[in-house]
N, C-alpha and C positions, 0 to 999 in steps of 0.2 A: 300836243293835240294837233291833228291834221284834218283837213277836209278832202274828201274825194267824191267828185261828181262825175261818174263815168258817162252819164247822159243828163240832158236837161230837158225841161218841158214837162207839162202835166195836164191832165184833163180832170175837170171837176167830177167827183163821183158820189158826193154825199152832201148833206146840209152843212157839215163842218168845213167844206171848201169855200163857203161864202166869203170868209175873211182870211183866206189863205195868204201867207206871206210870200209864197212863190209867185202867185198871180199879181199881187200888189207890186212886188219888186220888179217883175218883168214889165209891167205897165209903165213904171217910172223910166225904165231903160228902153222903152219902145221895142220890146221883144215879144214875139208871138209865142205865148206859153203853150198853146195847143200843138206846137210843132215839137215832137220828141226827137232829139238828135243826139248822137254820140258826140262826146266832147273830145278836145285835144288831150285831156287828162285821163282818158280811158285807161291807159296802162300805168298810171301814176304809182301804184303800190310796188310794181316790180321794176321800175326804171332804176338804173344803176349809174353810179359815177364812173369815171375812167378807172378808178382803183377797184371797182367791183362791189362797192358798198351800195346799199339801197339809198336812193335820194330822200325818200320819205322816211322820217324818223320813226322809231318804235314808239308804241304808246296807243292812246285812244285816237281812233279815226272816225270822224263823223261822215257817214256814207250817204250819198244821194239826197242831199238837202236842197237840191234844186229840181227835184222830181220825187217820185215814189218808187222805191226799189222794186216793187211788185207790179208796176204799171205794165199793161199788156203789150204795149208797143216796144218794150225793151226785152221781150222774151228771147229774141235771137241773140242778144248780147250777154244775158245774165250768167250763163254757164261759164263764160270766160272770166267773169267777175268772181264767181265762186272759186275758180282755180287760183286766182290771184290771192283771194282771201285765205284759202287753205295754205298757200305758200308762205304767207306772212303771219306765222304763228306768234311773232313778236308784237303784233298789233291786235287791239280789240276794236272791232268794227261795230259801230252802233248806227242803226237806222230806224226811222219811223215809217209806218205805213197806215193808210186808211183802207188798204186792200188786203186785210188779213185773211179774207175768204179765199185768196189765191195762194196762200201759204204752201199747201201741199203740192200745187202745180209748179211752184217756183223754187223749191229747195232742191239741192243736188241729190243724186242717187245715193251717195255715201253719207247723207245727213245723219241717219240713225237717230241718236238722242241729241243731235245738234252738234255744232262746232263750238268748242270751248272759247273761241275768240270772236264770237258773234253775239250781239245783244239785239233782239228784235223788240221794238216798242210799237204798240198798236194804239193809235189815237181813237178815242171814243168821245163823240161830241154831244150825244144825247141818249136818253133812256132807250129809245128804239134801237140805236146802233149797239148799245151796251148789251141788250138782250140778244140781238143777232150774233154778235161776236162771242158772247158767252156760250151760246148754243153751238157755234162752230167749234170753238176751242174745246168744249166738252167732248165732242166727237173725236177730236184729235188725240186726246189722252188715251 
């Protein structure tokens, strides 16, 4: 299991953000969570050793657990991430989002029926969000 945080920082977008672990952890470390920045690990999945092997091992990769993969401020970086994800078919990338309404704006052009190595999880914190997300996902099908 690996972690990949290509960017960090987040902005509250719903009631479920009230007790968000990202904000709590950043507060303890005196980090401004509202600042969305690219990390030094941005290219982690495709970094290679001197022998030409990937540094990041095959298997499950928890993606963007210090932000939201669909956050608007990362729009300019996301396509690069999709290319790395597509390259690493030996990995399964899992991420959570509260911004599932941005799904169609954020997937790559060749998404079609999805990438076999990507698992998208949508957090739903109350009945209101469940109804909104259900209506959105129903239109996607």
